[in-house]
MMTF fields as JSON, N, C-alpha, C and O atoms, coordinates in Angstrom:
{
  "mmtfVersion": "1.0.0",
  "mmtfProducer": "UNKNOWN",
  "numBonds": 471,
  "numAtoms": 472,
  "numGroups": 118,
  "numChains": 1,
  "numModels": 1,
  "chainsPerModel": [1],
  "groupsPerChain": [118],
  "chainIdList": ["A"],
  "bondAtomList": [4, 2, 8, 6, 12, 10, 16, 14, 20, 18, 24, 22, 28, 26, 32, 30, 36, 34, 40, 38, 44, 42, 48, 46, 52, 50, 56, 54, 60, 58, 64, 62, 68, 66, 72, 70, 76, 74, 80, 78, 84, 82, 88, 86, 92, 90, 96, 94, 100, 98, 104, 102, 108, 106, 112, 110, 116, 114, 120, 118, 124, 122, 128, 126, 132, 130, 136, 134, 140, 138, 144, 142, 148, 146, 152, 150, 156, 154, 160, 158, 164, 162, 168, 166, 172, 170, 176, 174, 180, 178, 184, 182, 188, 186, 192, 190, 196, 194, 200, 198, 204, 202, 208, 206, 212, 210, 216, 214, 220, 218, 224, 222, 228, 226, 232, 230, 236, 234, 240, 238, 244, 242, 248, 246, 252, 250, 256, 254, 260, 258, 264, 262, 268, 266, 272, 270, 276, 274, 280, 278, 284, 282, 288, 286, 292, 290, 296, 294, 300, 298, 304, 302, 308, 306, 312, 310, 316, 314, 320, 318, 324, 322, 328, 326, 332, 330, 336, 334, 340, 338, 344, 342, 348, 346, 352, 350, 356, 354, 360, 358, 364, 362, 368, 366, 372, 370, 376, 374, 380, 378, 384, 382, 388, 386, 392, 390, 396, 394, 400, 398, 404, 402, 408, 406, 412, 410, 416, 414, 420, 418, 424, 422, 428, 426, 432, 430, 436, 434, 440, 438, 444, 442, 448, 446, 452, 450, 456, 454, 460, 458, 464, 462, 468, 466],
  "bondOrderList": [1, 1, 1, 1, 1, 1, 1, 1, 1, 1, 1, 1, 1, 1, 1, 1, 1, 1, 1, 1, 1, 1, 1, 1, 1, 1, 1, 1, 1, 1, 1, 1, 1, 1, 1, 1, 1, 1, 1, 1, 1, 1, 1, 1, 1, 1, 1, 1, 1, 1, 1, 1, 1, 1, 1, 1, 1, 1, 1, 1, 1, 1, 1, 1, 1, 1, 1, 1, 1, 1, 1, 1, 1, 1, 1, 1, 1, 1, 1, 1, 1, 1, 1, 1, 1, 1, 1, 1, 1, 1, 1, 1, 1, 1, 1, 1, 1, 1, 1, 1, 1, 1, 1, 1, 1, 1, 1, 1, 1, 1, 1, 1, 1, 1, 1, 1, 1],
  "groupList": [{"groupName": "MET", "atomNameList": ["N", "CA", "C", "O"], "elementList": ["N", "C", "C", "O"], "formalChargeList": [0, 0, 0, 0], "bondAtomList": [1, 0, 2, 1, 3, 2], "bondOrderList": [1, 1, 2], "singleLetterCode": "M", "chemCompType": "L-PEPTIDE LINKING"}, {"groupName": "LYS", "atomNameList": ["N", "CA", "C", "O"], "elementList": ["N", "C", "C", "O"], "formalChargeList": [0, 0, 0, 0], "bondAtomList": [1, 0, 2, 1, 3, 2], "bondOrderList": [1, 1, 2], "singleLetterCode": "K", "chemCompType": "L-PEPTIDE LINKING"}, {"groupName": "VAL", "atomNameList": ["N", "CA", "C", "O"], "elementList": ["N", "C", "C", "O"], "formalChargeList": [0, 0, 0, 0], "bondAtomList": [1, 0, 2, 1, 3, 2], "bondOrderList": [1, 1, 2], "singleLetterCode": "V", "chemCompType": "L-PEPTIDE LINKING"}, {"groupName": "TYR", "atomNameList": ["N", "CA", "C", "O"], "elementList": ["N", "C", "C", "O"], "formalChargeList": [0, 0, 0, 0], "bondAtomList": [1, 0, 2, 1, 3, 2], "bondOrderList": [1, 1, 2], "singleLetterCode": "Y", "chemCompType": "L-PEPTIDE LINKING"}, {"groupName": "LEU", "atomNameList": ["N", "CA", "C", "O"], "elementList": ["N", "C", "C", "O"], "formalChargeList": [0, 0, 0, 0], "bondAtomList": [1, 0, 2, 1, 3, 2], "bondOrderList": [1, 1, 2], "singleLetterCode": "L", "chemCompType": "L-PEPTIDE LINKING"}, {"groupName": "THR", "atomNameList": ["N", "CA", "C", "O"], "elementList": ["N", "C", "C", "O"], "formalChargeList": [0, 0, 0, 0], "bondAtomList": [1, 0, 2, 1, 3, 2], "bondOrderList": [1, 1, 2], "singleLetterCode": "T", "chemCompType": "L-PEPTIDE LINKING"}, {"groupName": "CYS", "atomNameList": ["N", "CA", "C", "O"], "elementList": ["N", "C", "C", "O"], "formalChargeList": [0, 0, 0, 0], "bondAtomList": [1, 0, 2, 1, 3, 2], "bondOrderList": [1, 1, 2], "singleLetterCode": "C", "chemCompType": "L-PEPTIDE LINKING"}, {"groupName": "ASN", "atomNameList": ["N", "CA", "C", "O"], "elementList": ["N", "C", "C", "O"], "formalChargeList": [0, 0, 0, 0], "bondAtomList": [1, 0, 2, 1, 3, 2], "bondOrderList": [1, 1, 2], "singleLetterCode": "N", "chemCompType": "L-PEPTIDE LINKING"}, {"groupName": "ILE", "atomNameList": ["N", "CA", "C", "O"], "elementList": ["N", "C", "C", "O"], "formalChargeList": [0, 0, 0, 0], "bondAtomList": [1, 0, 2, 1, 3, 2], "bondOrderList": [1, 1, 2], "singleLetterCode": "I", "chemCompType": "L-PEPTIDE LINKING"}, {"groupName": "ARG", "atomNameList": ["N", "CA", "C", "O"], "elementList": ["N", "C", "C", "O"], "formalChargeList": [0, 0, 0, 0], "bondAtomList": [1, 0, 2, 1, 3, 2], "bondOrderList": [1, 1, 2], "singleLetterCode": "R", "chemCompType": "L-PEPTIDE LINKING"}, {"groupName": "ALA", "atomNameList": ["N", "CA", "C", "O"], "elementList": ["N", "C", "C", "O"], "formalChargeList": [0, 0, 0, 0], "bondAtomList": [1, 0, 2, 1, 3, 2], "bondOrderList": [1, 1, 2], "singleLetterCode": "A", "chemCompType": "L-PEPTIDE LINKING"}, {"groupName": "PRO", "atomNameList": ["N", "CA", "C", "O"], "elementList": ["N", "C", "C", "O"], "formalChargeList": [0, 0, 0, 0], "bondAtomList": [1, 0, 2, 1, 3, 2], "bondOrderList": [1, 1, 2], "singleLetterCode": "P", "chemCompType": "L-PEPTIDE LINKING"}, {"groupName": "GLU", "atomNameList": ["N", "CA", "C", "O"], "elementList": ["N", "C", "C", "O"], "formalChargeList": [0, 0, 0, 0], "bondAtomList": [1, 0, 2, 1, 3, 2], "bondOrderList": [1, 1, 2], "singleLetterCode": "E", "chemCompType": "L-PEPTIDE LINKING"}, {"groupName": "PHE", "atomNameList": ["N", "CA", "C", "O"], "elementList": ["N", "C", "C", "O"], "formalChargeList": [0, 0, 0, 0], "bondAtomList": [1, 0, 2, 1, 3, 2], "bondOrderList": [1, 1, 2], "singleLetterCode": "F", "chemCompType": "L-PEPTIDE LINKING"}, {"groupName": "GLN", "atomNameList": ["N", "CA", "C", "O"], "elementList": ["N", "C", "C", "O"], "formalChargeList": [0, 0, 0, 0], "bondAtomList": [1, 0, 2, 1, 3, 2], "bondOrderList": [1, 1, 2], "singleLetterCode": "Q", "chemCompType": "L-PEPTIDE LINKING"}, {"groupName": "ASP", "atomNameList": ["N", "CA", "C", "O"], "elementList": ["N", "C", "C", "O"], "formalChargeList": [0, 0, 0, 0], "bondAtomList": [1, 0, 2, 1, 3, 2], "bondOrderList": [1, 1, 2], "singleLetterCode": "D", "chemCompType": "L-PEPTIDE LINKING"}, {"groupName": "HIS", "atomNameList": ["N", "CA", "C", "O"], "elementList": ["N", "C", "C", "O"], "formalChargeList": [0, 0, 0, 0], "bondAtomList": [1, 0, 2, 1, 3, 2], "bondOrderList": [1, 1, 2], "singleLetterCode": "H", "chemCompType": "L-PEPTIDE LINKING"}, {"groupName": "SER", "atomNameList": ["N", "CA", "C", "O"], "elementList": ["N", "C", "C", "O"], "formalChargeList": [0, 0, 0, 0], "bondAtomList": [1, 0, 2, 1, 3, 2], "bondOrderList": [1, 1, 2], "singleLetterCode": "S", "chemCompType": "L-PEPTIDE LINKING"}, {"groupName": "GLY", "atomNameList": ["N", "CA", "C", "O"], "elementList": ["N", "C", "C", "O"], "formalChargeList": [0, 0, 0, 0], "bondAtomList": [1, 0, 2, 1, 3, 2], "bondOrderList": [1, 1, 2], "singleLetterCode": "G", "chemCompType": "PEPTIDE LINKING"}],
  "groupTypeList": [0, 1, 1, 2, 3, 3, 4, 1, 5, 6, 7, 5, 6, 8, 9, 8, 4, 1, 10, 4, 7, 4, 11, 11, 12, 13, 8, 4, 14, 15, 8, 1, 16, 15, 10, 8, 5, 2, 1, 14, 4, 12, 12, 0, 1, 17, 4, 10, 18, 17, 3, 12, 10, 4, 13, 17, 1, 9, 10, 1, 4, 3, 1, 12, 0, 15, 4, 1, 7, 14, 1, 4, 12, 12, 9, 15, 3, 1, 16, 3, 8, 4, 12, 16, 3, 5, 13, 4, 17, 9, 11, 2, 8, 8, 8, 15, 16, 15, 8, 13, 8, 18, 7, 17, 1, 9, 17, 2, 12, 10, 2, 1, 17, 1, 4, 1, 10, 16],
  "groupIdList": [1, 2, 3, 4, 5, 6, 7, 8, 9, 10, 11, 12, 13, 14, 15, 16, 17, 18, 19, 20, 21, 22, 23, 24, 25, 26, 27, 28, 29, 30, 31, 32, 33, 34, 35, 36, 37, 38, 39, 40, 41, 42, 43, 44, 45, 46, 47, 48, 49, 50, 51, 52, 53, 54, 55, 56, 57, 58, 59, 60, 61, 62, 63, 64, 65, 66, 67, 68, 69, 70, 71, 72, 73, 74, 75, 76, 77, 78, 79, 80, 81, 82, 83, 84, 85, 86, 87, 88, 89, 90, 91, 92, 93, 94, 95, 96, 97, 98, 99, 100, 101, 102, 103, 104, 105, 106, 107, 108, 109, 110, 111, 112, 113, 114, 115, 116, 117, 118],
  "secStructList": [7, 3, 3, 3, 3, 7, 7, 6, 6, 7, 2, 2, 2, 2, 2, 2, 0, 0, 0, 0, 0, 7, 7, 6, 6, 7, 7, 3, 3, 7, 1, 1, 6, 6, 7, 7, 7, 2, 2, 2, 2, 2, 2, 2, 2, 2, 2, 2, 1, 1, 6, 6, 6, 6, 5, 7, 1, 1, 1, 2, 2, 2, 2, 2, 6, 6, 7, 1, 1, 1, 7, 7, 7, 6, 6, 2, 2, 2, 2, 2, 2, 2, 2, 7, 4, 4, 4, 5, 7, 1, 7, 3, 3, 3, 3, 1, 1, 7, 7, 7, 7, 1, 1, 7, 6, 6, 6, 4, 4, 4, 6, 2, 2, 2, 2, 2, 2, 7],
  "xCoordList": [-21.689, -22.024, -22.373, -23.066, -21.862, -22.616, -22.993, -22.318, -24.367, -25.33, -26.549, -27.043, -26.945, -28.091, -28.555, -27.941, -30.566, -31.592, -32.193, -32.701, -31.966, -32.523, -33.24, -33.107, -33.831, -34.744, -34.253, -34.524, -33.094, -32.273, -33.821, -33.767, -34.537, -35.406, -36.067, -36.717, -35.858, -37.003, -36.267, -35.347, -36.782, -35.959, -35.327, -34.487, -36.627, -36.244, -35.47, -35.512, -34.77, -34.031, -32.607, -31.75, -32.825, -31.743, -30.498, -29.274, -31.729, -32.018, -31.25, -30.348, -31.937, -30.991, -29.53, -28.528, -29.456, -27.8, -26.79, -25.889, -27.371, -26.134, -26.54, -25.582, -27.77, -27.516, -26.353, -25.178, -26.772, -25.693, -24.31, -23.345, -24.2, -22.627, -21.617, -20.525, -22.654, -21.72, -20.318, -20.212, -19.616, -18.696, -18.047, -18.995, -16.883, -17.344, -17.009, -16.751, -17.108, -17.464, -18.798, -19.013, -19.772, -21.303, -21.235, -20.143, -22.396, -22.662, -23.755, -24.29, -24.113, -25.89, -26.161, -25.444, -27.399, -28.451, -29.478, -30.239, -29.658, -31.146, -32.122, -32.397, -33.197, -33.949, -34.874, -35.471, -34.966, -35.923, -34.438, -34.341, -33.731, -32.951, -32.094, -31.362, -31.931, -31.383, -32.1, -31.427, -33.024, -34.103, -33.566, -32.342, -34.394, -34.312, -34.468, -35.395, -33.096, -33.69, -34.189, -34.599, -33.993, -35.152, -33.632, -33.725, -32.657, -31.822, -31.159, -30.877, -31.178, -31.213, -32.147, -31.768, -33.416, -34.733, -34.869, -35.228, -34.35, -34.191, -33.432, -33.626, -31.772, -31.289, -31.752, -31.627, -32.392, -33.552, -34.472, -34.63, -34.944, -35.783, -35.334, -36.025, -34.058, -33.258, -33.124, -33.543, -32.582, -32.133, -33.155, -32.718, -34.248, -35.968, -36.294, -36.125, -36.699, -37.821, -39.132, -39.402, -39.456, -40.317, -40.048, -39.242, -41.136, -41.434, -42.217, -42.407, -42.545, -43.95, -42.851, -42.616, -42.093, -41.336, -40.702, -40.731, -39.995, -39.966, -40.681, -40.367, -42.118, -42.933, -43.437, -43.65, -43.681, -44.335, -45.505, -45.992, -46.158, -47.986, -48.549, -49.732, -47.091, -47.455, -47.47, -47.974, -46.653, -46.983, -48.791, -50.018, -47.602, -49.475, -50.247, -51.369, -49.391, -49.861, -50.586, -51.254, -50.498, -50.802, -52.458, -53.254, -52.339, -54.203, -55.029, -56.189, -53.974, -54.241, -54.823, -55.961, -54.208, -54.573, -55.812, -56.456, -55.844, -56.855, -56.135, -56.663, -54.574, -54.139, -54.448, -54.069, -54.933, -55.014, -56.418, -56.717, -57.421, -58.579, -58.286, -59.406, -57.414, -57.045, -55.978, -55.203, -56.218, -55.223, -53.835, -53.691, -53.061, -51.8, -51.217, -51.181, -50.741, -49.76, -47.938, -47.528, -47.09, -45.952, -45.294, -44.097, -45.884, -46.189, -46.148, -45.418, -47.1, -48.198, -47.03, -46.933, -46.232, -45.342, -44.277, -43.822, -43.967, -42.912, -42.697, -41.605, -44.345, -44.381, -44.361, -43.976, -45.256, -45.39, -44.225, -43.973, -43.218, -41.392, -41.175, -41.087, -41.043, -40.031, -40.612, -39.956, -42.267, -43.271, -42.568, -42.367, -42.581, -42.294, -41.93, -42.619, -40.403, -39.182, -40.196, -39.639, -41.821, -41.667, -42.946, -43.865, -42.614, -42.95, -42.131, -42.684, -40.912, -39.933, -40.134, -40.174, -40.198, -39.988, -38.39, -37.569, -38.429, -36.704, -36.326, -37.213, -35.499, -34.195, -33.913, -34.13, -33.513, -32.995, -31.682, -31.329, -30.671, -29.872, -29.1, -29.678, -27.805, -28.066, -26.054, -25.352, -25.754, -24.569, -23.937, -24.11, -23.203, -23.054, -24.19, -24.883, -24.373, -25.516, -27.169, -28.04, -27.194, -28.339, -28.251, -27.479, -29.888, -30.591, -30.866, -30.489, -31.666, -32.054, -32.815, -32.472, -34.161, -35.505, -36.054, -36.073, -36.523, -37.232, -37.032, -35.828, -37.707, -36.915, -37.599, -37.922, -37.891, -38.091, -36.944, -35.875, -37.718, -36.079, -35.746, -35.128, -35.753, -35.575, -34.514, -33.578, -34.929, -33.993, -32.876, -31.868, -32.861, -31.978, -30.872, -29.681, -31.383, -30.755, -30.256, -29.547, -30.662, -29.767, -29.216, -29.167, -28.839, -28.269, -26.524, -25.431, -27.055, -25.506, -24.925, -23.752, -25.89, -25.268, -24.189, -23.013, -25.125, -24.31, -22.845, -21.946, -22.815, -21.897, -20.558, -19.468, -21.165, -20.61, -19.484, -18.397, -19.646, -19.586, -18.506, -17.457, -18.432, -17.649, -16.3, -15.291],
  "yCoordList": [16.77, 18.11, 18.661, 18.347, 20.076, 21.538, 21.777, 22.031, 21.731, 22.728, 23.702, 23.746, 24.362, 24.7, 25.586, 26.398, 24.808, 25.143, 26.603, 26.853, 27.273, 28.587, 29.36, 28.896, 30.184, 31.695, 32.325, 32.491, 33.121, 34.424, 35.645, 36.665, 35.41, 36.6, 36.497, 37.462, 34.7, 35.45, 35.726, 34.99, 37.105, 37.724, 37.489, 37.979, 36.155, 35.728, 34.514, 33.701, 34.206, 33.23, 33.825, 33.403, 35.487, 35.586, 36.213, 36.282, 36.597, 37.067, 36.1, 36.359, 34.276, 33.416, 33.505, 33.935, 33.146, 32.809, 33.955, 33.623, 35.362, 36.188, 35.817, 35.361, 35.959, 35.236, 34.238, 34.548, 32.935, 31.845, 32.058, 31.427, 32.889, 33.183, 31.858, 31.372, 31.651, 30.171, 30.195, 31.086, 29.355, 29.22, 28.889, 28.467, 28.989, 28.844, 27.636, 27.583, 27.044, 25.677, 25.269, 24.305, 26.085, 25.807, 25.585, 25.475, 25.521, 25.281, 25.766, 25.475, 26.553, 27.751, 27.263, 27.368, 26.668, 26.375, 27.518, 27.644, 28.152, 29.201, 28.859, 29.695, 27.8, 26.854, 27.555, 26.8, 28.447, 29.258, 29.412, 28.318, 29.981, 29.159, 28.466, 28.69, 27.425, 25.927, 24.977, 24.269, 24.673, 23.864, 22.76, 22.641, 21.868, 21.351, 19.85, 19.582, 18.902, 17.75, 16.707, 16.762, 15.432, 14.468, 13.343, 12.484, 13.797, 13.044, 13.609, 12.976, 14.867, 16.076, 15.565, 15.24, 15.622, 15.671, 14.265, 14.069, 13.27, 11.857, 12.112, 11.796, 13.102, 13.037, 13.321, 12.521, 14.389, 15.362, 14.387, 14.747, 13.59, 13.123, 11.73, 11.231, 11.034, 10.07, 10.729, 10.089, 12.1, 12.289, 13.04, 13.099, 13.458, 14.466, 13.055, 12.783, 11.835, 11.085, 10.522, 9.495, 11.994, 11.754, 13.622, 14.525, 13.486, 14.341, 15.44, 16.345, 14.838, 15.97, 16.224, 17.432, 15.583, 17.202, 18.36, 19.469, 18.009, 18.886, 19.851, 20.976, 19.077, 20.303, 21.417, 21.294, 22.555, 23.851, 24.038, 24.157, 24.062, 24.174, 25.517, 25.751, 26.726, 28.022, 28.779, 29.85, 27.673, 28.33, 29.256, 29.179, 30.008, 30.282, 29.665, 30.015, 28.638, 27.82, 26.732, 26.043, 26.573, 25.731, 25.561, 24.699, 26.893, 27.707, 27.755, 27.413, 28.332, 28.736, 27.091, 26.75, 26.508, 24.545, 23.549, 22.677, 24.159, 23.76, 22.438, 21.349, 22.64, 20.934, 21.16, 22.316, 21.211, 21.346, 20.567, 20.0, 20.593, 19.561, 18.581, 18.194, 17.827, 16.702, 16.312, 16.847, 14.908, 13.711, 13.603, 12.496, 14.439, 13.988, 12.99, 12.96, 12.121, 11.359, 12.154, 13.305, 10.44, 11.305, 11.183, 11.439, 10.667, 10.746, 12.102, 12.641, 12.685, 13.721, 15.317, 16.31, 14.742, 16.112, 16.241, 17.224, 14.806, 14.875, 15.434, 15.868, 15.413, 15.329, 17.208, 17.8, 17.615, 19.075, 19.905, 20.84, 18.904, 20.201, 20.325, 21.445, 18.826, 18.958, 19.914, 20.755, 19.748, 20.66, 22.992, 23.86, 22.507, 24.28, 24.834, 24.86, 25.362, 25.673, 26.162, 26.219, 26.587, 27.344, 26.32, 26.706, 25.392, 24.101, 23.532, 22.871, 23.724, 22.802, 24.378, 25.606, 23.464, 24.774, 24.599, 23.682, 26.37, 26.647, 27.724, 27.957, 28.007, 26.992, 25.6, 25.365, 24.831, 23.61, 23.371, 23.354, 23.118, 23.036, 21.756, 21.131, 21.171, 20.201, 20.714, 21.529, 19.404, 19.491, 18.195, 18.019, 17.2, 15.939, 15.257, 15.369, 14.678, 13.818, 14.183, 13.361, 15.456, 16.313, 17.557, 18.188, 17.327, 18.354, 19.019, 18.605, 20.371, 21.574, 22.455, 23.304, 21.714, 22.53, 23.611, 23.725, 24.473, 25.984, 26.758, 26.999, 27.638, 29.132, 28.952, 30.039, 27.978, 28.401, 28.374, 27.776, 29.679, 29.707, 28.449, 28.762, 27.362, 26.123, 25.494, 24.877, 25.863, 24.998, 25.724, 25.172, 27.631, 27.876, 27.95, 27.783, 28.238, 27.378, 26.446, 26.358, 25.296, 24.163, 23.599, 22.429, 24.899, 25.175, 25.485, 25.03, 26.529, 27.721, 26.205, 25.849, 25.477, 24.941, 23.885, 23.689, 23.058, 22.315, 22.405, 21.601, 23.903, 24.641, 25.193, 25.589, 25.036, 25.161, 24.309, 24.769, 23.36, 21.488, 21.456, 21.079, 21.682, 21.34, 22.495, 22.36],
  "zCoordList": [76.795, 75.951, 76.596, 77.565, 76.144, 76.747, 75.758, 74.761, 75.872, 75.471, 75.768, 76.895, 74.878, 75.15, 73.799, 73.108, 73.719, 72.927, 73.559, 74.652, 72.627, 72.86, 71.966, 70.833, 71.989, 70.54, 71.066, 72.256, 70.327, 70.289, 70.414, 71.099, 69.953, 69.862, 71.276, 71.679, 72.519, 73.077, 74.388, 74.743, 75.335, 75.943, 77.719, 78.473, 77.709, 78.993, 78.764, 79.687, 77.737, 77.046, 77.576, 78.352, 76.465, 77.148, 78.107, 78.218, 78.684, 80.84, 81.579, 82.375, 81.053, 81.827, 80.895, 81.465, 79.657, 79.262, 80.424, 81.194, 80.16, 80.712, 82.428, 83.052, 83.177, 84.808, 84.504, 84.696, 83.985, 83.919, 83.297, 83.729, 82.342, 82.218, 81.745, 82.041, 80.891, 80.984, 79.751, 78.908, 79.849, 79.867, 77.986, 77.323, 77.229, 76.176, 75.059, 73.857, 75.765, 75.573, 75.178, 74.443, 75.722, 75.587, 74.055, 73.498, 73.381, 71.724, 72.205, 73.275, 71.373, 71.514, 70.161, 69.165, 70.293, 69.41, 69.145, 70.105, 68.4, 67.858, 67.414, 66.554, 67.461, 67.672, 66.527, 65.76, 66.432, 65.217, 64.142, 63.584, 63.849, 62.626, 62.384, 61.42, 63.181, 63.191, 63.64, 64.389, 63.545, 63.677, 64.572, 64.623, 65.344, 65.978, 65.001, 64.237, 65.348, 64.608, 65.521, 66.68, 64.41, 65.389, 66.33, 67.206, 65.75, 66.195, 68.152, 69.168, 67.827, 68.543, 69.883, 71.008, 69.346, 70.214, 71.132, 72.293, 69.912, 71.078, 71.876, 73.05, 71.258, 72.82, 73.761, 74.688, 73.962, 74.227, 74.945, 76.112, 74.727, 75.505, 76.135, 77.023, 75.629, 76.757, 77.798, 78.762, 78.163, 78.904, 80.255, 81.404, 79.949, 80.216, 80.21, 81.399, 79.566, 80.847, 78.908, 78.285, 78.824, 77.995, 77.017, 77.242, 75.984, 75.542, 75.096, 74.284, 76.083, 77.301, 78.068, 78.086, 78.702, 79.65, 79.114, 79.648, 77.797, 76.965, 76.506, 76.115, 76.621, 75.558, 76.245, 77.451, 75.645, 76.32, 75.918, 74.794, 77.545, 76.904, 77.345, 77.589, 77.44, 77.686, 75.991, 75.652, 75.079, 73.89, 73.106, 73.035, 72.732, 72.209, 70.907, 70.539, 70.257, 69.703, 70.108, 69.337, 71.119, 71.835, 72.441, 72.812, 72.263, 72.847, 71.485, 71.253, 70.604, 69.242, 68.934, 69.259, 68.51, 68.012, 68.503, 67.921, 70.015, 70.844, 71.078, 70.853, 71.668, 72.023, 72.885, 72.694, 74.055, 75.843, 76.002, 77.053, 74.635, 74.944, 74.128, 73.796, 73.505, 73.189, 73.96, 74.752, 73.362, 74.78, 73.663, 73.146, 73.367, 73.002, 74.085, 75.316, 72.958, 73.576, 73.627, 73.774, 73.359, 72.879, 71.897, 72.028, 70.275, 69.425, 69.108, 68.276, 69.929, 69.77, 69.78, 69.06, 71.183, 71.645, 70.625, 70.041, 70.565, 69.489, 68.176, 67.809, 67.062, 66.642, 65.945, 64.937, 67.672, 67.64, 67.418, 66.658, 68.848, 68.775, 67.352, 66.85, 66.361, 65.394, 64.536, 63.923, 64.472, 63.854, 63.247, 62.397, 64.749, 65.331, 66.732, 67.751, 66.469, 67.686, 68.885, 69.981, 68.87, 69.638, 70.702, 71.424, 70.472, 71.208, 72.287, 73.166, 72.299, 72.914, 74.259, 74.178, 75.22, 76.691, 76.52, 76.516, 76.343, 76.118, 77.777, 78.598, 77.866, 77.084, 77.654, 78.843, 76.956, 77.688, 77.307, 76.128, 78.597, 78.685, 79.117, 80.006, 78.644, 78.759, 78.864, 78.265, 80.265, 80.736, 81.264, 82.47, 80.575, 80.529, 80.322, 79.311, 81.073, 81.239, 81.998, 82.284, 82.153, 82.961, 81.715, 80.993, 82.142, 81.176, 82.108, 83.204, 82.037, 82.685, 81.508, 80.685, 81.924, 80.913, 81.339, 82.564, 80.712, 81.28, 81.637, 81.555, 82.195, 82.893, 84.242, 84.722, 84.941, 86.303, 86.899, 86.782, 88.002, 89.107, 89.616, 90.634, 89.573, 90.42, 89.815, 90.325, 87.968, 86.982, 87.123, 87.563, 86.633, 86.478, 87.6, 87.334, 89.0, 90.277, 90.659, 91.662, 89.638, 89.71, 87.971, 87.592, 87.122, 86.299, 86.705, 86.369, 87.616, 88.762, 89.46, 89.345, 90.133, 91.359, 90.387, 90.693, 88.736, 88.611, 88.334, 88.583, 87.599, 86.879, 87.714, 87.3, 89.226, 90.278, 90.044, 89.694, 90.181, 90.373, 89.415, 89.937, 88.392, 87.663, 87.815, 87.123]
}
């Protein structure tokens, strides 16, 4: 599978996608308009190892809901990601059995390396 979960309204996501110049076989899913399903999130979790790895602690709602002062467990991370797209650390790029989460330079470079190897 070659898939990208992103936000069309996120400048960082758009910049990364342009820089990666992904081949046409990639499926792009704008998570604001095409919500993540339980099955999709579970697939991401199986590749990432945990829901927490997929969770964005930089989301505005994370601060607004005072979640940083709560003890969150895996089921909580799953619940919040499914409840509101902003909690998914974006973009999430899946290439075969590898997952790349977020917009760190390291993650983007890892995607570039993986694409070159293909």
